[in-house]
C-alpha positions, 0 to 999 in steps of 0.5 A, spaced: 317 836 431 314 840 426 314 840 418 318 847 419 323 844 423 324 839 419 325 843 413 330 848 417 334 842 419 334 839 412 335 845 408 329 844 404 325 851 402 319 847 398 314 845 403 310 841 398 316 837 397 318 836 404 311 834 406 312 829 400 318 826 403 315 826 410 310 821 407 314 817 403 319 816 409 313 814 414 310 809 409 317 806 408 317 806 416 311 802 416 313 797 411 319 795 415 316 796 422 309 793 421 306 798 426 299 799 423 297 792 421 289 791 419 286 784 418 282 783 412 277 777 411 273 775 405 270 768 403 273 765 397 268 763 391 268 756 388 272 757 381 274 764 382 282 764 382 284 772 382 281 776 388 282 784 389 286 787 395 285 793 398 288 799 395 292 802 401 295 795 402 302 795 402 304 788 404 301 781 405 303 778 411 299 771 411 294 768 408 290 762 412 285 757 410 280 753 414 281 746 414 287 747 410 291 740 411 287 738 417 280 736 419 280 740 425 276 746 423 282 750 424 285 756 420 292 754 417 297 758 413 298 756 406 305 756 404 308 761 400 311 758 393 318 760 392 320 759 384 317 757 378 311 752 378 312 745 376 306 745 372 304 751 367 299 755 369 293 755 365 289 761 367 295 766 366 295 770 360 
């Protein structure tokens, strides 16, 4: 289906607006269905708490760490924390 056909079905006459709506819809579908998943790997640095994520990233699915809660040299998921932390965050500004 072409952009022109979509514009005729919806009743939109502005091409720029129609293309923007189509791009928004595709991004929304990508967040729901997770069709384009990329794996990013980077090393953690001692005494560094915050890291930069890619600008085109939409959602983090899993964060895994080597030797986390095991001694078998395997990657395990780091559990997600839900709710407020018990201890006050010393690094928070």
